[in-house]
ZAGU-852876 format. One record per residue (C-alpha): residue number from 1; residue in one letter; x, z, y negated. Coordinates in pm, 1 decimal, padded with zeros to 6 digits. Layout:
REM ZAGU-852876
node seq:NUM	type:A	xx:X	zz:Z	yy:Y
...
REM end
This chain:
REM ZAGU-852876
node seq:1	type:V	xx:-01613.4	zz:01711.3	yy:00169.1
node seq:2	type:S	xx:-01850.8	zz:01590.5	yy:-00102.8
node seq:3	type:T	xx:-01782.7	zz:01281.8	yy:-00315.7
node seq:4	type:Q	xx:-01784.1	zz:01504.3	yy:-00625.4
node seq:5	type:S	xx:-01520.2	zz:01748.2	yy:-00495.2
node seq:6	type:T	xx:-01308.9	zz:01462.3	yy:-00361.7
node seq:7	type:G	xx:-01326.6	zz:01296.5	yy:-00702.7
node seq:8	type:K	xx:-01219.6	zz:01616.1	yy:-00875.7
node seq:9	type:Q	xx:-00921.9	zz:01652.3	yy:-00643.2
node seq:10	type:M	xx:-00819.5	zz:01289.2	yy:-00702.3
node seq:11	type:F	xx:-00851.8	zz:01331.0	yy:-01077.9
node seq:12	type:S	xx:-00655.5	zz:01658.0	yy:-01076.5
node seq:13	type:R	xx:-00370.2	zz:01503.0	yy:-00878.9
node seq:14	type:F	xx:-00372.4	zz:01196.6	yy:-01104.1
node seq:15	type:I	xx:-00351.1	zz:01396.0	yy:-01430.0
node seq:16	type:S	xx:-00085.8	zz:01628.7	yy:-01288.6
node seq:17	type:K	xx:00130.2	zz:01334.1	yy:-01182.3
node seq:18	type:S	xx:00078.7	zz:01153.7	yy:-01513.7
node seq:19	type:L	xx:00172.9	zz:01455.4	yy:-01725.8
node seq:20	type:T	xx:00481.4	zz:01529.5	yy:-01516.3
node seq:21	type:T	xx:00599.4	zz:01171.1	yy:-01555.4
node seq:22	type:S	xx:00517.7	zz:01164.0	yy:-01925.9
node seq:23	type:F	xx:00715.3	zz:01471.7	yy:-02026.2
node seq:24	type:G	xx:01025.7	zz:01315.1	yy:-01875.2
node seq:25	type:A	xx:00966.0	zz:00988.8	yy:-02058.6
node seq:26	type:F	xx:00845.3	zz:01089.2	yy:-02405.6
node seq:27	type:Q	xx:01190.9	zz:01194.0	yy:-02523.2
node seq:28	type:Q	xx:01310.7	zz:00834.8	yy:-02483.9
node seq:29	type:S	xx:01005.6	zz:00661.9	yy:-02629.9
node seq:30	type:A	xx:00759.9	zz:00728.7	yy:-02910.0
node seq:31	type:K	xx:00529.1	zz:00449.5	yy:-02802.8
node seq:32	type:F	xx:00157.1	zz:00504.4	yy:-02752.7
node seq:33	type:T	xx:00073.1	zz:00581.7	yy:-02390.1
node seq:34	type:Q	xx:-00268.3	zz:00575.4	yy:-02223.6
node seq:35	type:Y	xx:-00312.3	zz:00740.6	yy:-01884.3
node seq:36	type:A	xx:-00605.6	zz:00600.3	yy:-01694.1
node seq:37	type:L	xx:-00733.7	zz:00545.4	yy:-01343.9
node seq:38	type:P	xx:-00748.2	zz:00185.3	yy:-01219.5
node seq:39	type:K	xx:-01061.4	zz:-00003.2	yy:-01322.3
node seq:40	type:A	xx:-01337.2	zz:00036.0	yy:-01063.1
node seq:41	type:K	xx:-01713.4	zz:00026.4	yy:-01022.1
node seq:42	type:A	xx:-01903.5	zz:00316.2	yy:-00872.6
node seq:43	type:T	xx:-01816.3	zz:00684.0	yy:-00927.2
node seq:44	type:W	xx:-01719.5	zz:00772.0	yy:-01284.5
node seq:45	type:F	xx:-01439.8	zz:01014.4	yy:-01380.9
node seq:46	type:P	xx:-01322.7	zz:01140.7	yy:-01721.0
node seq:47	type:V	xx:-00967.9	zz:01043.0	yy:-01819.8
node seq:48	type:L	xx:-00773.4	zz:01221.9	yy:-02091.8
node seq:49	type:L	xx:-00590.8	zz:01005.7	yy:-02346.8
node seq:50	type:F	xx:-00260.5	zz:01110.0	yy:-02506.6
node seq:51	type:T	xx:-00006.4	zz:00977.3	yy:-02750.5
node seq:52	type:T	xx:00356.1	zz:01084.4	yy:-02770.6
node seq:53	type:T	xx:00489.6	zz:01266.2	yy:-03077.5
node seq:54	type:A	xx:00813.8	zz:01436.3	yy:-03171.5
node seq:55	type:L	xx:00664.4	zz:01761.9	yy:-03042.4
node seq:56	type:G	xx:00542.4	zz:01621.5	yy:-02712.3
node seq:57	type:L	xx:00211.1	zz:01486.6	yy:-02585.5
node seq:58	type:K	xx:-00088.5	zz:01505.6	yy:-02818.7
node seq:59	type:Y	xx:-00442.9	zz:01480.3	yy:-02684.8
node seq:60	type:Y	xx:-00663.7	zz:01250.7	yy:-02888.1
node seq:61	type:G	xx:-00969.9	zz:01169.3	yy:-02677.9
node seq:62	type:T	xx:-01140.7	zz:01109.6	yy:-02347.1
node seq:63	type:T	xx:-01259.8	zz:00791.5	yy:-02183.2
node seq:64	type:Y	xx:-01424.3	zz:00726.7	yy:-01850.0
node seq:65	type:Y	xx:-01326.7	zz:00509.7	yy:-01556.7
node seq:66	type:A	xx:-01505.2	zz:00439.4	yy:-01231.9
node seq:67	type:A	xx:-01363.4	zz:00465.8	yy:-00881.3
node seq:68	type:E	xx:-01497.0	zz:00233.0	yy:-00614.6
node seq:69	type:N	xx:-01637.8	zz:00435.2	yy:-00329.3
node seq:70	type:Y	xx:-01644.6	zz:00167.8	yy:-00062.6
node seq:71	type:K	xx:-01379.2	zz:00071.3	yy:00188.6
node seq:72	type:P	xx:-01171.9	zz:-00242.3	yy:00117.8
node seq:73	type:K	xx:-01323.7	zz:-00550.3	yy:00278.8
node seq:74	type:A	xx:-01138.1	zz:-00845.0	yy:00427.5
node seq:75	type:V	xx:-01280.5	zz:-01164.4	yy:00571.1
node seq:76	type:F	xx:-01055.6	zz:-01352.0	yy:00812.6
node seq:77	type:V	xx:-01074.9	zz:-01728.3	yy:00750.4
node seq:78	type:L	xx:-00983.7	zz:-01942.9	yy:01050.0
node seq:79	type:G	xx:-00984.8	zz:-02308.8	yy:01141.9
node seq:80	type:G	xx:-00746.4	zz:-02571.8	yy:01265.1
node seq:81	type:P	xx:-00481.1	zz:-02710.6	yy:01029.8
node seq:82	type:G	xx:-00659.1	zz:-02932.2	yy:00777.4
node seq:83	type:A	xx:-01001.9	zz:-02774.4	yy:00837.4
node seq:84	type:G	xx:-01052.2	zz:-02710.6	yy:00465.1
node seq:85	type:K	xx:-00986.0	zz:-02335.7	yy:00459.6
node seq:86	type:G	xx:-00796.0	zz:-02346.9	yy:00130.1
node seq:87	type:T	xx:-01066.1	zz:-02549.7	yy:-00047.7
node seq:88	type:Q	xx:-01342.8	zz:-02313.6	yy:00059.2
node seq:89	type:C	xx:-01135.7	zz:-02005.5	yy:-00022.6
node seq:90	type:Q	xx:-01092.4	zz:-02131.5	yy:-00379.8
node seq:91	type:K	xx:-01469.5	zz:-02161.8	yy:-00413.8
node seq:92	type:I	xx:-01525.5	zz:-01812.7	yy:-00270.5
node seq:93	type:V	xx:-01271.2	zz:-01667.0	yy:-00514.2
node seq:94	type:S	xx:-01439.1	zz:-01840.3	yy:-00810.1
node seq:95	type:N	xx:-01791.8	zz:-01737.8	yy:-00715.3
node seq:96	type:F	xx:-01752.0	zz:-01396.0	yy:-00550.9
node seq:97	type:G	xx:-01433.4	zz:-01248.3	yy:-00698.5
node seq:98	type:Y	xx:-01231.5	zz:-01217.1	yy:-00378.5
node seq:99	type:V	xx:-00852.0	zz:-01221.1	yy:-00372.3
node seq:100	type:H	xx:-00725.6	zz:-01508.3	yy:-00157.9
node seq:101	type:L	xx:-00434.4	zz:-01417.8	yy:00067.0
node seq:102	type:S	xx:-00297.3	zz:-01705.2	yy:00271.2
node seq:103	type:A	xx:-00084.7	zz:-01585.1	yy:00560.2
node seq:104	type:G	xx:00091.1	zz:-01921.4	yy:00557.4
node seq:105	type:D	xx:00161.7	zz:-01907.6	yy:00182.2
node seq:106	type:L	xx:00295.7	zz:-01551.8	yy:00209.3
node seq:107	type:L	xx:00523.4	zz:-01656.0	yy:00493.3
node seq:108	type:R	xx:00649.0	zz:-01959.2	yy:00301.0
node seq:109	type:A	xx:00713.5	zz:-01745.1	yy:-00006.5
node seq:110	type:E	xx:00910.9	zz:-01502.0	yy:00208.3
node seq:111	type:M	xx:01096.3	zz:-01794.6	yy:00364.5
node seq:112	type:N	xx:01209.1	zz:-01906.2	yy:00017.8
node seq:113	type:S	xx:01291.5	zz:-01557.1	yy:-00108.0
node seq:114	type:G	xx:01627.7	zz:-01526.7	yy:00067.5
node seq:115	type:S	xx:01515.8	zz:-01221.8	yy:00267.8
node seq:116	type:S	xx:01641.4	zz:-01137.6	yy:00615.7
node seq:117	type:Y	xx:01322.9	zz:-01288.1	yy:00761.7
node seq:118	type:G	xx:01355.0	zz:-01615.7	yy:00569.4
node seq:119	type:D	xx:01561.6	zz:-01826.6	yy:00811.2
node seq:120	type:M	xx:01361.8	zz:-01709.6	yy:01111.3
node seq:121	type:I	xx:01031.6	zz:-01790.7	yy:00939.3
node seq:122	type:A	xx:01157.6	zz:-02132.7	yy:00827.4
node seq:123	type:K	xx:01260.2	zz:-02232.2	yy:01178.0
node seq:124	type:M	xx:00939.3	zz:-02110.4	yy:01342.2
node seq:125	type:I	xx:00710.8	zz:-02278.7	yy:01088.5
node seq:126	type:K	xx:00898.0	zz:-02608.3	yy:01126.4
node seq:127	type:E	xx:00852.6	zz:-02585.9	yy:01504.7
node seq:128	type:G	xx:00481.9	zz:-02506.4	yy:01467.7
node seq:129	type:Q	xx:00530.2	zz:-02160.9	yy:01619.4
node seq:130	type:I	xx:00368.4	zz:-01832.2	yy:01518.4
node seq:131	type:V	xx:00577.4	zz:-01573.4	yy:01333.3
node seq:132	type:P	xx:00590.2	zz:-01217.8	yy:01486.5
node seq:133	type:S	xx:00281.4	zz:-01017.6	yy:01399.2
node seq:134	type:E	xx:00460.2	zz:-00727.7	yy:01231.3
node seq:135	type:V	xx:00612.7	zz:-00961.7	yy:00971.0
node seq:136	type:T	xx:00282.2	zz:-01124.6	yy:00880.7
node seq:137	type:I	xx:00082.5	zz:-00800.3	yy:00880.7
node seq:138	type:N	xx:00331.2	zz:-00621.8	yy:00656.1
node seq:139	type:L	xx:00328.1	zz:-00913.5	yy:00410.7
node seq:140	type:L	xx:-00052.3	zz:-00894.3	yy:00403.2
node seq:141	type:K	xx:-00052.2	zz:-00516.0	yy:00362.9
node seq:142	type:N	xx:00191.7	zz:-00537.2	yy:00072.2
node seq:143	type:A	xx:-00018.0	zz:-00803.5	yy:-00098.2
node seq:144	type:M	xx:-00339.0	zz:-00602.4	yy:-00055.6
node seq:145	type:G	xx:-00172.8	zz:-00280.7	yy:-00170.3
node seq:146	type:S	xx:-00047.3	zz:-00441.2	yy:-00490.1
node seq:147	type:S	xx:-00391.9	zz:-00574.7	yy:-00583.7
node seq:148	type:Q	xx:-00655.3	zz:-00400.2	yy:-00796.6
node seq:149	type:S	xx:-00928.1	zz:-00566.2	yy:-00587.4
node seq:150	type:K	xx:-01098.9	zz:-00433.3	yy:-00276.2
node seq:151	type:K	xx:-01228.0	zz:-00770.2	yy:-00153.1
node seq:152	type:F	xx:-00990.9	zz:-01007.4	yy:00026.2
node seq:153	type:L	xx:-00994.7	zz:-01341.5	yy:00202.5
node seq:154	type:I	xx:-00720.3	zz:-01357.0	yy:00462.6
node seq:155	type:D	xx:-00662.0	zz:-01724.0	yy:00531.1
node seq:156	type:G	xx:-00501.9	zz:-01836.8	yy:00857.2
node seq:157	type:F	xx:-00496.7	zz:-01494.9	yy:01025.4
node seq:158	type:P	xx:-00516.8	zz:-01367.4	yy:01298.2
node seq:159	type:R	xx:-00380.8	zz:-01672.3	yy:01476.8
node seq:160	type:N	xx:-00343.9	zz:-01514.4	yy:01820.0
node seq:161	type:D	xx:-00431.5	zz:-01201.4	yy:02014.1
node seq:162	type:E	xx:-00099.2	zz:-01042.9	yy:01919.8
node seq:163	type:N	xx:-00192.2	zz:-01081.9	yy:01550.6
node seq:164	type:R	xx:-00534.6	zz:-00934.8	yy:01617.2
node seq:165	type:T	xx:-00417.2	zz:-00633.7	yy:01815.5
node seq:166	type:G	xx:-00131.8	zz:-00580.0	yy:01568.2
node seq:167	type:W	xx:-00381.9	zz:-00568.0	yy:01282.8
node seq:168	type:E	xx:-00599.0	zz:-00321.0	yy:01472.6
node seq:169	type:R	xx:-00294.6	zz:-00105.1	yy:01546.3
node seq:170	type:I	xx:-00132.2	zz:-00113.5	yy:01200.3
node seq:171	type:V	xx:-00431.4	zz:-00147.2	yy:00966.2
node seq:172	type:G	xx:-00708.5	zz:-00017.0	yy:01190.4
node seq:173	type:D	xx:-01041.7	zz:00073.0	yy:01035.3
node seq:174	type:S	xx:-00892.9	zz:00140.0	yy:00690.4
node seq:175	type:V	xx:-01017.7	zz:-00210.1	yy:00601.8
node seq:176	type:D	xx:-01369.0	zz:-00329.2	yy:00688.4
node seq:177	type:I	xx:-01403.0	zz:-00676.7	yy:00846.2
node seq:178	type:P	xx:-01767.1	zz:-00778.3	yy:00781.0
node seq:179	type:F	xx:-01725.1	zz:-01111.0	yy:00964.2
node seq:180	type:V	xx:-01474.3	zz:-01380.2	yy:01064.1
node seq:181	type:L	xx:-01524.7	zz:-01724.1	yy:00909.8
node seq:182	type:F	xx:-01440.2	zz:-02026.0	yy:01127.5
node seq:183	type:F	xx:-01443.3	zz:-02384.4	yy:01000.5
node seq:184	type:D	xx:-01506.7	zz:-02618.0	yy:01292.4
node seq:185	type:V	xx:-01366.3	zz:-02970.1	yy:01232.8
node seq:186	type:P	xx:-01278.4	zz:-03246.8	yy:01486.9
node seq:187	type:E	xx:-00906.4	zz:-03288.7	yy:01549.5
node seq:188	type:N	xx:-00893.0	zz:-03652.5	yy:01436.0
node seq:189	type:V	xx:-01049.1	zz:-03559.2	yy:01101.5
node seq:190	type:M	xx:-00799.9	zz:-03275.9	yy:01049.2
node seq:191	type:E	xx:-00510.8	zz:-03508.6	yy:01136.3
node seq:192	type:D	xx:-00620.4	zz:-03763.7	yy:00875.5
node seq:193	type:R	xx:-00652.6	zz:-03492.2	yy:00612.0
node seq:194	type:L	xx:-00306.4	zz:-03351.2	yy:00683.9
node seq:195	type:L	xx:-00132.7	zz:-03688.2	yy:00677.4
node seq:196	type:K	xx:-00294.2	zz:-03764.3	yy:00343.1
node seq:197	type:R	xx:-00193.2	zz:-03421.7	yy:00210.2
node seq:198	type:G	xx:00161.2	zz:-03474.5	yy:00336.1
node seq:199	type:E	xx:00202.8	zz:-03766.9	yy:00094.4
node seq:200	type:T	xx:00218.6	zz:-03522.0	yy:-00196.6
node seq:201	type:S	xx:00246.3	zz:-03165.3	yy:-00058.2
node seq:202	type:G	xx:00619.1	zz:-03159.9	yy:00014.4
node seq:203	type:R	xx:00550.7	zz:-02929.8	yy:00310.7
node seq:204	type:T	xx:00790.8	zz:-02974.7	yy:00603.1
node seq:205	type:D	xx:00507.9	zz:-02928.6	yy:00855.7
node seq:206	type:D	xx:00283.9	zz:-03205.3	yy:00714.3
node seq:207	type:N	xx:00425.4	zz:-03471.8	yy:00945.0
node seq:208	type:I	xx:00279.3	zz:-03614.3	yy:01264.6
node seq:209	type:A	xx:00515.9	zz:-03430.5	yy:01502.0
node seq:210	type:S	xx:00455.4	zz:-03088.2	yy:01344.9
node seq:211	type:I	xx:00081.4	zz:-03158.8	yy:01314.8
node seq:212	type:K	xx:00051.8	zz:-03222.6	yy:01689.7
node seq:213	type:K	xx:00239.7	zz:-02899.2	yy:01764.0
node seq:214	type:R	xx:00013.1	zz:-02705.5	yy:01526.6
node seq:215	type:F	xx:-00297.0	zz:-02843.5	yy:01697.2
node seq:216	type:R	xx:-00165.2	zz:-02730.7	yy:02037.5
node seq:217	type:T	xx:-00077.8	zz:-02388.4	yy:01899.4
node seq:218	type:F	xx:-00425.8	zz:-02354.4	yy:01753.4
node seq:219	type:L	xx:-00597.1	zz:-02445.9	yy:02079.0
node seq:220	type:D	xx:-00373.6	zz:-02227.1	yy:02295.7
node seq:221	type:S	xx:-00347.0	zz:-01922.0	yy:02070.4
node seq:222	type:T	xx:-00633.2	zz:-01906.7	yy:01819.3
node seq:223	type:M	xx:-00929.9	zz:-02005.4	yy:02036.3
node seq:224	type:P	xx:-00903.9	zz:-01676.5	yy:02234.8
node seq:225	type:V	xx:-00924.3	zz:-01489.2	yy:01902.3
node seq:226	type:L	xx:-01241.9	zz:-01678.4	yy:01813.8
node seq:227	type:R	xx:-01391.9	zz:-01594.7	yy:02152.3
node seq:228	type:Y	xx:-01307.7	zz:-01225.8	yy:02101.6
node seq:229	type:Y	xx:-01482.0	zz:-01205.9	yy:01763.2
node seq:230	type:E	xx:-01775.6	zz:-01405.4	yy:01897.2
node seq:231	type:S	xx:-01816.1	zz:-01143.8	yy:02171.7
node seq:232	type:K	xx:-01829.3	zz:-00878.0	yy:01895.8
node seq:233	type:N	xx:-02092.5	zz:-01079.0	yy:01701.8
node seq:234	type:K	xx:-01844.1	zz:-01110.1	yy:01413.4
node seq:235	type:L	xx:-01778.2	zz:-01486.6	yy:01426.8
node seq:236	type:R	xx:-01952.7	zz:-01712.5	yy:01174.5
node seq:237	type:R	xx:-01901.4	zz:-02076.5	yy:01277.3
node seq:238	type:I	xx:-01931.8	zz:-02334.5	yy:00997.2
node seq:239	type:N	xx:-01938.5	zz:-02712.3	yy:01039.0
node seq:240	type:G	xx:-01648.5	zz:-02815.5	yy:00814.1
node seq:241	type:N	xx:-01686.3	zz:-03190.5	yy:00868.6
node seq:242	type:R	xx:-01907.9	zz:-03233.5	yy:00563.8
node seq:243	type:D	xx:-01882.4	zz:-03263.5	yy:00189.7
node seq:244	type:P	xx:-01710.7	zz:-02945.9	yy:00058.1
node seq:245	type:E	xx:-02013.8	zz:-02858.2	yy:-00157.3
node seq:246	type:E	xx:-02245.0	zz:-02875.2	yy:00142.5
node seq:247	type:V	xx:-02007.2	zz:-02654.0	yy:00338.3
node seq:248	type:F	xx:-01995.4	zz:-02401.4	yy:00054.7
node seq:249	type:K	xx:-02373.7	zz:-02371.5	yy:00035.8
node seq:250	type:E	xx:-02370.2	zz:-02234.6	yy:00389.3
node seq:251	type:V	xx:-02064.4	zz:-02016.8	yy:00323.5
node seq:252	type:S	xx:-02225.7	zz:-01868.0	yy:00010.3
node seq:253	type:K	xx:-02513.3	zz:-01719.6	yy:00208.2
node seq:254	type:L	xx:-02270.5	zz:-01512.6	yy:00414.1
node seq:255	type:F	xx:-02093.8	zz:-01370.2	yy:00109.7
node seq:256	type:Q	xx:-02417.9	zz:-01301.3	yy:-00073.2
node seq:257	type:E	xx:-02513.3	zz:-01073.5	yy:00214.6
node seq:258	type:V	xx:-02180.6	zz:-00888.0	yy:00187.5
node seq:259	type:E	xx:-02242.4	zz:-00834.9	yy:-00186.3
node seq:260	type:R	xx:-02587.2	zz:-00695.0	yy:-00111.6
node seq:261	type:D	xx:-02434.9	zz:-00460.6	yy:00145.4
node seq:262	type:I	xx:-02182.5	zz:-00335.3	yy:-00112.2
node seq:263	type:E	xx:-02461.6	zz:-00266.4	yy:-00361.0
node seq:264	type:R	xx:-02669.9	zz:-00083.7	yy:-00101.2
node seq:265	type:N	xx:-02381.3	zz:00148.9	yy:-00020.3
node seq:266	type:R	xx:-02296.6	zz:00246.2	yy:-00378.0
REM end
């Protein structure tokens, strides 16, 4: 099926759905309404604009929006606790426009939401254990699905082979993984960073007992994931025991190549 015919079908379904919804709503509201496709970058489509009147919908013009024609991309960001993943992710977001999704932050938010998973997540995080894959993957899928972006950093995932195979089973090739970023930092350096962070973070796992458990979990569970992606030539190992700006210079080169690949495929 050609890109043009696919675009026409998408546009037809979009307008049909919008008009159906609008006729049910206009009787209760006389407010201006604009029906448009989400903002995007590559293939352009016309979008009809309407306003509501006492007689129904009135056409008043056409605008154009673009639909991105590349698959969503996600970069897995891995490293031991305190390796500097969050710091580097902030820099990537600022410079390359990615959406930062922290598996740990999503789990903590769920833990505090009062959901059925909350107590289980709280207990497992406190013990330095890994939450079942289906929970984490569904939280990530929901976050990606609610975003307008198609470029994501997934921080702290996959942490074990169950995470990895779960992602491949549930998400599959619907999301492109250009590479896996791994920040390599000595354990004693990570421990010092975490203890310093624990002075102000308020996190229950930033204490020496939880830190030791997290280090063991990382070595036992995440190292096999790194070996798997290395065997697929997907692993990009970065020395994280340097000034953050020096680390980011090396990281930037990887993301610049992804941006060039996106441009080539438009």
